[in-house]
LOKEKOL-987486 format. One record per residue (C-alpha): x, y, z. Coordinates in Angstrom, 2 decimals. Layout:
REM residues N
<<X; Y; Z>>,
...
***
This chain:
REM residues 324
<<-37.30; 184.66; 125.92>>,
<<-38.59; 180.95; 126.18>>,
<<-42.42; 181.99; 126.27>>,
<<-44.26; 180.42; 123.36>>,
<<-47.73; 181.52; 122.25>>,
<<-50.80; 178.92; 122.86>>,
<<-50.67; 178.01; 119.03>>,
<<-46.96; 177.38; 119.19>>,
<<-47.36; 175.59; 122.35>>,
<<-49.96; 173.27; 121.08>>,
<<-47.98; 172.55; 117.75>>,
<<-44.99; 171.70; 119.62>>,
<<-47.05; 169.44; 122.08>>,
<<-48.54; 167.67; 119.09>>,
<<-45.08; 167.16; 117.54>>,
<<-43.84; 165.71; 120.78>>,
<<-46.77; 163.31; 121.33>>,
<<-46.45; 162.02; 117.73>>,
<<-42.62; 161.40; 118.24>>,
<<-43.54; 159.51; 121.56>>,
<<-46.24; 157.48; 119.91>>,
<<-43.78; 156.73; 117.18>>,
<<-41.42; 155.12; 119.77>>,
<<-44.34; 153.46; 121.67>>,
<<-43.85; 155.37; 124.64>>,
<<-47.30; 156.43; 124.56>>,
<<-50.53; 155.50; 122.79>>,
<<-53.63; 157.44; 121.84>>,
<<-56.82; 156.11; 123.54>>,
<<-59.09; 158.72; 122.29>>,
<<-59.07; 162.30; 120.67>>,
<<-56.47; 164.37; 122.55>>,
<<-56.08; 161.71; 125.25>>,
<<-52.82; 159.57; 125.43>>,
<<-51.67; 157.05; 127.77>>,
<<-48.09; 156.13; 128.82>>,
<<-46.94; 152.73; 127.95>>,
<<-44.57; 150.39; 129.80>>,
<<-41.78; 151.11; 127.48>>,
<<-42.65; 155.01; 127.99>>,
<<-42.33; 154.38; 132.03>>,
<<-39.09; 152.73; 131.44>>,
<<-37.75; 155.35; 129.24>>,
<<-38.63; 158.05; 132.17>>,
<<-36.65; 155.80; 134.63>>,
<<-33.76; 155.60; 132.45>>,
<<-33.71; 159.33; 131.89>>,
<<-34.02; 160.13; 135.74>>,
<<-31.58; 157.56; 136.71>>,
<<-33.84; 155.49; 138.91>>,
<<-34.90; 151.84; 138.57>>,
<<-38.66; 152.58; 139.12>>,
<<-40.77; 155.67; 140.04>>,
<<-42.61; 155.25; 143.54>>,
<<-45.98; 153.70; 142.75>>,
<<-47.80; 156.06; 144.97>>,
<<-45.97; 159.26; 143.85>>,
<<-48.50; 161.89; 142.61>>,
<<-47.84; 163.68; 139.36>>,
<<-47.74; 167.17; 141.18>>,
<<-45.01; 165.95; 143.36>>,
<<-43.23; 164.18; 140.41>>,
<<-43.42; 167.55; 138.27>>,
<<-42.51; 169.67; 141.15>>,
<<-39.75; 167.70; 142.54>>,
<<-38.19; 164.89; 140.19>>,
<<-38.62; 166.85; 136.71>>,
<<-37.09; 169.99; 138.31>>,
<<-34.22; 168.02; 139.87>>,
<<-33.82; 166.47; 136.36>>,
<<-33.63; 169.90; 134.76>>,
<<-31.13; 171.36; 137.20>>,
<<-28.88; 168.05; 136.77>>,
<<-29.51; 166.87; 140.29>>,
<<-29.04; 163.27; 141.39>>,
<<-31.89; 160.87; 141.37>>,
<<-34.41; 161.65; 144.12>>,
<<-34.91; 159.71; 147.45>>,
<<-38.12; 160.63; 149.81>>,
<<-35.99; 162.83; 151.77>>,
<<-34.42; 164.85; 148.97>>,
<<-37.69; 164.67; 147.15>>,
<<-39.09; 166.76; 150.02>>,
<<-36.11; 168.99; 150.08>>,
<<-36.34; 170.01; 146.31>>,
<<-40.03; 170.32; 146.52>>,
<<-39.77; 172.80; 149.52>>,
<<-39.49; 176.58; 148.37>>,
<<-36.02; 177.28; 149.93>>,
<<-34.62; 173.98; 148.67>>,
<<-35.56; 174.80; 145.24>>,
<<-34.07; 178.14; 145.57>>,
<<-30.79; 176.66; 146.93>>,
<<-30.75; 174.17; 143.82>>,
<<-31.17; 177.00; 141.36>>,
<<-28.11; 178.94; 142.76>>,
<<-26.06; 175.87; 142.75>>,
<<-26.89; 175.18; 139.26>>,
<<-26.53; 178.49; 137.77>>,
<<-23.64; 179.71; 139.66>>,
<<-21.74; 176.16; 139.82>>,
<<-21.57; 176.58; 143.63>>,
<<-19.30; 174.04; 145.49>>,
<<-22.22; 173.07; 148.06>>,
<<-24.10; 169.92; 148.62>>,
<<-26.80; 169.13; 145.94>>,
<<-29.52; 169.27; 148.29>>,
<<-28.13; 171.80; 150.72>>,
<<-29.78; 174.85; 152.51>>,
<<-30.64; 178.20; 150.81>>,
<<-28.37; 179.91; 153.42>>,
<<-25.44; 177.53; 152.59>>,
<<-25.99; 178.36; 148.78>>,
<<-26.28; 182.11; 149.43>>,
<<-23.01; 181.95; 151.71>>,
<<-21.32; 180.35; 148.95>>,
<<-22.22; 182.86; 146.29>>,
<<-21.51; 185.81; 148.23>>,
<<-17.87; 184.53; 148.95>>,
<<-17.62; 183.73; 145.45>>,
<<-18.77; 187.14; 144.48>>,
<<-16.55; 188.76; 147.13>>,
<<-13.47; 187.22; 145.62>>,
<<-14.15; 188.23; 142.20>>,
<<-11.86; 190.79; 140.78>>,
<<-14.56; 192.09; 138.43>>,
<<-16.79; 192.66; 141.45>>,
<<-14.18; 194.82; 143.43>>,
<<-13.56; 196.90; 140.20>>,
<<-17.42; 197.56; 139.94>>,
<<-17.67; 198.29; 143.69>>,
<<-14.86; 200.67; 143.45>>,
<<-16.72; 202.75; 140.85>>,
<<-19.52; 203.00; 143.32>>,
<<-17.44; 203.67; 146.31>>,
<<-18.78; 207.21; 146.95>>,
<<-22.21; 206.12; 147.07>>,
<<-21.43; 202.98; 149.17>>,
<<-19.31; 205.01; 151.82>>,
<<-22.82; 206.82; 152.65>>,
<<-24.11; 203.52; 154.21>>,
<<-22.92; 201.90; 157.52>>,
<<-20.48; 198.96; 157.03>>,
<<-22.25; 196.05; 158.10>>,
<<-23.11; 192.40; 157.23>>,
<<-26.51; 193.54; 155.49>>,
<<-24.94; 196.45; 153.65>>,
<<-22.12; 194.35; 152.25>>,
<<-24.63; 191.27; 151.36>>,
<<-26.62; 194.02; 149.66>>,
<<-23.82; 195.46; 147.76>>,
<<-22.82; 192.02; 146.42>>,
<<-26.17; 190.61; 145.40>>,
<<-27.36; 194.29; 143.76>>,
<<-24.07; 193.82; 141.82>>,
<<-25.19; 190.45; 140.50>>,
<<-28.95; 191.55; 140.11>>,
<<-28.45; 195.06; 138.70>>,
<<-31.56; 196.54; 139.46>>,
<<-32.77; 200.12; 138.74>>,
<<-32.38; 200.87; 142.19>>,
<<-30.51; 199.15; 145.01>>,
<<-32.56; 196.60; 146.88>>,
<<-31.98; 195.36; 150.51>>,
<<-30.29; 191.89; 150.47>>,
<<-33.45; 190.18; 151.53>>,
<<-35.41; 191.55; 148.63>>,
<<-32.43; 191.23; 146.08>>,
<<-31.98; 187.54; 146.77>>,
<<-35.25; 186.34; 145.54>>,
<<-35.16; 188.54; 142.68>>,
<<-31.80; 187.29; 141.74>>,
<<-33.02; 183.72; 141.84>>,
<<-35.89; 184.50; 139.75>>,
<<-33.79; 186.30; 137.19>>,
<<-31.26; 183.46; 136.94>>,
<<-34.30; 181.28; 136.28>>,
<<-35.92; 183.17; 133.66>>,
<<-39.06; 183.40; 136.01>>,
<<-41.45; 186.44; 135.78>>,
<<-42.11; 186.39; 139.42>>,
<<-40.46; 184.99; 142.65>>,
<<-42.90; 182.43; 143.49>>,
<<-42.00; 178.76; 143.80>>,
<<-44.42; 177.49; 141.14>>,
<<-43.25; 180.10; 138.81>>,
<<-39.64; 179.33; 139.32>>,
<<-40.60; 175.70; 138.71>>,
<<-42.57; 176.42; 135.50>>,
<<-39.57; 178.70; 134.23>>,
<<-37.17; 175.82; 134.81>>,
<<-39.38; 173.41; 133.04>>,
<<-40.06; 175.50; 130.13>>,
<<-36.30; 175.98; 129.42>>,
<<-35.68; 172.25; 129.64>>,
<<-38.57; 171.56; 127.12>>,
<<-38.01; 174.26; 124.73>>,
<<-35.53; 172.95; 121.91>>,
<<-32.59; 175.08; 120.53>>,
<<-34.04; 177.84; 118.47>>,
<<-32.50; 179.62; 115.48>>,
<<-30.88; 182.07; 117.89>>,
<<-28.57; 179.19; 119.02>>,
<<-27.72; 177.84; 115.75>>,
<<-24.78; 179.20; 113.36>>,
<<-24.36; 177.80; 109.72>>,
<<-20.77; 177.00; 108.78>>,
<<-19.24; 175.51; 105.82>>,
<<-18.26; 171.99; 106.95>>,
<<-15.58; 171.63; 104.73>>,
<<-16.17; 168.02; 103.60>>,
<<-15.07; 166.72; 100.17>>,
<<-17.88; 166.75; 97.57>>,
<<-20.36; 163.98; 97.73>>,
<<-21.96; 162.67; 94.39>>,
<<-20.32; 165.68; 92.41>>,
<<-21.95; 168.26; 94.86>>,
<<-20.10; 170.37; 97.40>>,
<<-21.97; 170.14; 100.85>>,
<<-20.48; 173.36; 101.65>>,
<<-23.08; 174.89; 99.47>>,
<<-25.69; 174.09; 102.09>>,
<<-24.09; 174.89; 105.51>>,
<<-24.78; 172.52; 108.21>>,
<<-26.72; 174.16; 111.21>>,
<<-24.10; 173.66; 114.15>>,
<<-25.30; 174.48; 117.68>>,
<<-23.57; 177.28; 119.26>>,
<<-23.15; 176.95; 122.91>>,
<<-23.41; 179.73; 125.46>>,
<<-19.63; 179.64; 126.01>>,
<<-18.92; 179.79; 122.46>>,
<<-21.33; 182.58; 121.65>>,
<<-19.75; 184.57; 124.54>>,
<<-16.37; 184.12; 123.04>>,
<<-17.20; 185.52; 119.59>>,
<<-19.34; 188.09; 121.21>>,
<<-16.22; 189.44; 123.24>>,
<<-14.09; 189.13; 120.08>>,
<<-16.76; 191.43; 118.22>>,
<<-17.02; 193.72; 121.18>>,
<<-13.16; 194.22; 121.15>>,
<<-13.11; 194.76; 117.27>>,
<<-15.73; 197.44; 117.51>>,
<<-14.59; 200.90; 117.24>>,
<<-17.66; 203.14; 117.36>>,
<<-20.11; 203.15; 120.24>>,
<<-17.86; 203.04; 123.11>>,
<<-17.70; 204.67; 126.64>>,
<<-14.12; 204.60; 127.74>>,
<<-12.04; 201.71; 127.10>>,
<<-14.11; 198.93; 128.45>>,
<<-17.83; 199.51; 127.60>>,
<<-19.18; 198.85; 124.15>>,
<<-22.83; 199.34; 123.35>>,
<<-24.59; 196.20; 122.48>>,
<<-26.28; 197.38; 119.26>>,
<<-22.90; 198.37; 117.91>>,
<<-21.32; 194.87; 118.86>>,
<<-24.43; 193.18; 117.23>>,
<<-23.67; 195.10; 114.09>>,
<<-19.95; 193.83; 114.20>>,
<<-20.72; 190.28; 114.69>>,
<<-23.01; 190.26; 111.76>>,
<<-20.07; 191.63; 109.68>>,
<<-17.79; 189.07; 111.36>>,
<<-20.10; 186.05; 110.93>>,
<<-22.42; 186.47; 108.20>>,
<<-23.72; 182.95; 108.52>>,
<<-24.91; 183.63; 112.18>>,
<<-28.64; 183.99; 111.88>>,
<<-29.24; 186.17; 114.67>>,
<<-31.50; 189.00; 114.93>>,
<<-30.95; 191.76; 117.58>>,
<<-33.75; 190.59; 119.76>>,
<<-32.28; 186.89; 119.72>>,
<<-28.77; 188.53; 120.27>>,
<<-30.08; 190.32; 123.48>>,
<<-31.65; 186.91; 124.81>>,
<<-28.44; 185.13; 124.29>>,
<<-26.61; 187.94; 126.02>>,
<<-28.93; 187.52; 129.04>>,
<<-28.18; 184.00; 129.41>>,
<<-24.40; 184.39; 129.00>>,
<<-24.50; 187.09; 131.72>>,
<<-26.36; 185.03; 133.99>>,
<<-23.66; 182.28; 133.71>>,
<<-20.89; 184.93; 134.02>>,
<<-19.46; 184.17; 130.72>>,
<<-19.50; 187.81; 129.98>>,
<<-20.58; 191.17; 131.72>>,
<<-23.36; 193.32; 131.03>>,
<<-23.65; 196.87; 132.41>>,
<<-26.35; 199.57; 132.29>>,
<<-25.81; 203.49; 131.23>>,
<<-26.16; 205.09; 134.57>>,
<<-26.35; 208.65; 132.50>>,
<<-28.34; 207.77; 129.38>>,
<<-29.49; 211.21; 128.91>>,
<<-25.89; 212.23; 128.07>>,
<<-25.21; 209.54; 125.45>>,
<<-26.10; 208.93; 121.75>>,
<<-29.77; 208.35; 122.06>>,
<<-29.99; 205.79; 118.98>>,
<<-27.25; 203.75; 120.77>>,
<<-29.19; 203.65; 123.98>>,
<<-32.39; 202.78; 122.38>>,
<<-30.86; 199.98; 120.21>>,
<<-28.78; 198.73; 122.95>>,
<<-31.17; 198.61; 125.94>>,
<<-32.12; 195.29; 127.42>>,
<<-34.87; 195.07; 130.09>>,
<<-34.81; 191.83; 131.83>>,
<<-36.50; 191.38; 135.35>>,
<<-35.43; 194.48; 137.28>>,
<<-32.45; 195.07; 135.21>>,
<<-31.44; 197.20; 132.42>>,
<<-28.32; 196.95; 130.28>>,
<<-26.76; 198.75; 127.48>>,
<<-23.14; 197.89; 127.44>>,
<<-20.85; 194.57; 127.17>>,
<<-17.72; 195.03; 129.38>>,
<<-14.40; 194.31; 128.29>>,
<<-12.53; 194.64; 131.47>>,
***
């Protein structure tokens, strides 16, 4: 979703450097080489909420710790917390806290974050309803801490086949970070990519601003682009799913492709392709703003709906938006 081609990445970097140079944050010293100014250093400190960056701080540590912490909305780092967030498990704990809004310390342990997530998941009514559907399969397993943890984590991960909790946990963290792999460097790069990529057409909705005419023209003829938050996107998507009459499985599951068509009819100003719609669904699902699920017996359903609706993300596959 957030990957850029080499050409697009180069173009974006050139625009960013030009903007920084215009604000006197960097100066060009030779072709393709820029140097940060004192104003640029102060701007970084202001963004990070610190008075000064430690003089001996290496770029590698700054990128892997301070920039990642800023992207995850963590407080300014000290020496001990910088080591914590640079550590693989500390990074994973921070990712879980950020994406699931867990009530744990900013720089807590991975075990504490995992436990908070499991309790949160265990007390979720939607989880109970989903596990009830899988009860015949779950009953074949022994009842112990490991199988309960696996059931809860697999409910979040939605892999093609259930995984033991030790494998499901790192996969889930990679999934919510939009990382391709579970390695710490890939997690960091994924977090920074998402922090650097500006809002795309997929997050913009054009609407009539309703203001009075200016200089004899109606500004409504050229709609203003308005950023559509993930929460607002989830709300209008659930409204569209409720209004969708065809492409349902029971009372609570609606094919993603059918919902997209309804959304296009309800909001013609929403310039959103099916691929972009699916990208936003993944983000909303990760934040638990809506719930996606897969078709367990896809062979028995309309093949066109299955193909049009299918989302493959990490180790998960989705076809439906749930309304329960």
